[in-house]
C-alpha positions in Angstrom: -9.4 -19.2 57.3 -6.8 -19.5 60.0 -3.4 -19.9 58.4 -1.6 -21.3 62.0 -4.2 -23.8 62.6 -2.9 -27.2 63.7 -6.1 -28.7 62.4 -5.4 -31.2 59.8 -6.4 -30.0 56.2 -9.3 -32.9 54.9 -11.7 -33.0 51.8 -13.8 -30.9 53.9 -12.0 -27.9 52.8 -11.7 -28.4 49.2 -13.8 -25.7 48.5 -11.2 -23.4 50.2 -8.8 -23.7 47.4 -11.0 -23.7 44.3 -9.2 -21.4 42.8 -6.7 -21.6 39.3 -3.6 -20.9 41.0 -0.5 -23.4 41.8 -1.3 -23.5 45.7 -4.6 -23.8 45.2 -3.9 -27.4 43.5 -0.9 -28.1 46.1 -3.7 -27.4 49.0 -6.6 -29.7 47.2 -4.0 -32.5 46.5 -3.0 -32.2 50.7 -6.7 -32.0 51.7 -7.1 -35.0 49.4 -4.6 -37.0 51.4 -6.2 -35.8 54.9 -3.0 -35.8 56.8 -1.1 -32.6 57.5 -2.3 -29.8 59.3 -3.1 -26.7 57.9 0.1 -24.5 59.2 2.4 -26.7 57.9 1.3 -26.7 54.3 1.1 -22.5 54.2 4.8 -22.8 55.8 6.2 -25.2 53.4 5.0 -23.3 50.5 5.7 -19.8 51.6 9.8 -21.2 52.5 9.6 -23.1 49.2 8.8 -20.1 47.1 11.0 -17.5 48.5 13.9 -19.9 48.1 13.0 -21.0 44.6 12.8 -17.1 43.8 16.6 -16.9 45.0 18.3 -20.7 44.3 17.6 -22.3 41.1 18.2 -26.3 40.1 20.4 -28.5 42.6 19.4 -31.9 44.2 16.9 -30.4 47.1 17.8 -32.0 50.3 14.7 -31.5 53.1 16.6 -31.8 56.0 14.1 -33.1 59.6 11.9 -33.3 56.9 8.2 -34.5 58.7 6.3 -34.9 56.2 8.4 -34.2 53.5 6.3 -31.2 51.7 8.9 -28.8 51.7 11.2 -30.9 49.5 8.0 -32.1 47.0 7.0 -28.2 46.5 10.3 -27.4 45.4 10.7 -29.8 43.1 6.9 -28.4 41.8 8.4 -25.5 41.5 11.6 -26.0 39.6 11.8 -28.9 37.4 15.4 -28.7 36.8 16.3 -30.3 39.9 17.1 -33.7 39.3 15.8 -35.0 42.7 15.0 -34.4 46.4 16.2 -36.3 49.1 13.9 -35.7 52.5 15.3 -37.0 55.8 14.3 -37.5 59.5 14.8 -40.1 61.9 11.9 -41.1 61.9 9.6 -40.1 58.8 5.9 -39.8 59.4 3.7 -43.0 58.7 1.4 -40.3 56.3 4.5 -39.1 54.4 3.4 -41.7 52.0 -0.4 -41.0 51.4 1.0 -37.3 51.1 3.4 -38.4 48.2 0.9 -40.4 46.3 -2.0 -37.9 46.5 0.7 -35.3 45.2 2.4 -37.8 42.6 -1.4 -38.5 41.2 -1.3 -34.6 40.3 2.4 -34.2 39.6 3.6 -37.5 37.7 6.9 -36.2 37.3 7.9 -36.8 41.0 7.4 -40.1 41.4 11.1 -41.1 40.9 12.3 -38.0 42.2 11.4 -38.2 45.6 13.6 -40.2 47.9 12.5 -40.5 51.6 15.6 -42.0 54.5 15.1 -42.5 57.9 18.4 -41.7 59.0 21.1 -39.2 61.4 21.5 -35.9 59.9 25.0 -36.2 60.3 25.3 -39.5 58.3 23.5 -37.5 55.3 26.4 -37.3 52.4 26.3 -33.8 51.3 27.5 -31.5 48.0 28.2 -28.2 46.5 25.7 -28.7 44.0 22.3 -29.8 46.8 20.3 -27.0 48.4 19.8 -28.1 51.8 16.8 -26.6 53.5 15.1 -27.1 56.5 11.3 -25.8 58.0 10.7 -25.5 61.8 14.2 -27.8 63.0 14.3 -27.6 66.9 17.0 -25.7 68.4 20.4 -27.0 68.1 19.4 -29.3 64.8 19.1 -25.9 62.9 22.8 -25.2 63.8 23.9 -28.9 62.9 22.0 -28.4 59.8 23.6 -25.4 59.1 27.3 -26.5 60.0 26.7 -29.5 57.6 25.7 -27.3 54.4 28.5 -25.1 55.4 31.2 -28.2 55.4 29.8 -29.5 52.0 30.1 -25.9 50.8 26.2 -26.1 50.0 23.2 -23.6 49.2 21.3 -23.8 52.5 17.8 -22.2 53.7 16.3 -22.8 57.3 13.4 -21.5 59.2 14.6 -21.3 63.4 12.3 -22.5 65.9 12.5 -23.4 69.2 15.3 -21.6 70.2 17.9 -23.1 73.0 17.7 -19.8 75.2 20.2 -21.6 77.4 22.7 -22.9 75.6 22.3 -21.3 72.5 24.7 -19.3 70.9 23.6 -15.4 71.3 27.1 -14.0 70.0 27.0 -11.4 73.2 23.7 -9.4 71.4 21.0 -10.6 74.7 21.3 -7.0 75.7 20.4 -5.2 72.7 17.3 -8.1 71.6 15.6 -10.8 72.6 17.1 -14.5 73.0 15.9 -16.0 70.2 16.7 -13.0 67.7 20.1 -13.0 69.1 20.8 -16.5 68.1 19.6 -16.0 64.5 21.6 -12.8 64.5 24.9 -14.8 65.3 23.5 -17.8 62.9 24.1 -15.0 60.2 27.3 -13.8 61.6 28.8 -17.1 61.8 28.0 -18.1 58.2 29.3 -14.5 57.0 32.2 -15.5 58.8 32.5 -18.9 57.3 32.7 -16.7 53.6 28.8 -17.4 53.0 26.4 -14.8 51.7 22.8 -14.1 53.5 19.8 -13.7 52.7 17.5 -13.2 55.7 13.5 -12.5 55.2 10.1 -13.4 57.0 7.1 -15.3 56.0 3.9 -13.8 57.5 3.7 -14.0 61.0 -0.1 -15.2 60.7 1.4 -18.5 59.6 3.9 -18.7 62.8 5.8 -16.1 64.9 8.6 -18.4 64.2 8.8 -16.7 60.8 12.6 -15.7 60.3 14.1 -17.8 57.2 17.6 -17.2 56.6 19.0 -18.2 53.2 22.6 -18.5 52.8 25.1 -19.7 49.4 29.1 -19.4 49.6 30.9 -16.5 48.0 32.3 -16.3 45.2 35.4 -15.9 47.2 36.1 -17.5 50.5 37.7 -15.0 53.3 
C-alpha cells in the first residue's frame, strides 16, 4: 500500500487493516468515515506515537489541525490527558464525520475533544499543554513554536512548505539545503530560549517532509 497516497480511505480498504493492533483499529474507523487521505492517517499516527513515547498527560492542543486526527490519536494513546483542543482557521467540513466514527469506537473521547475555528494567535496556551502540529505550512510552524515558547509549553511540529525566500536559515545554507537549514535554525532558536530539543524522522515513504521536532522547557532557563 502506498502510504503517501492522497486518495481517501474508504470502506473498500477495510480488509487492508484487519489486524488486531491499535493502528489497525484507528485505520478501520478512518476508513468508515471515508473522508481522510491515506497520507494523513499515517502522518498523524507516526507523529502521535513518537510524541507520546516522550511526553505524557497534558491538554493536547493541535494547531492547524485539519481534520483533528492527530489530536484524537494523542488522546487514544494516553488517557491521562484531560482533553484535546483542535484549532484551525477553517475546520474541514468532514472533521465531524471523522470524530463521530472515532467516538463510536472510543466513547471516552466524546466529551474531551473540542474543535474551534480561530486564529492561532488568539489561542490561550498554558505550561501544562502539549502543543502539536503536523505540516503547518511555512511560517505557520514558526508561529506555533513562538506561541508554545511564550507559554513554556511542550511542543512538537512536523514542518513543511519551508519558505526559502524569507525563512531564517541561520547562515547554514552554505552547508545544507535550505529546508534543512531552516529546521536546524529552529532547533538552535529553541535551545537559546531554554528548551531541550529532540529530533526524529517519520518514515520517508509517507512524506519527504518528515523531520519531527519536539521540545520541552529545560529545568533551568539560560
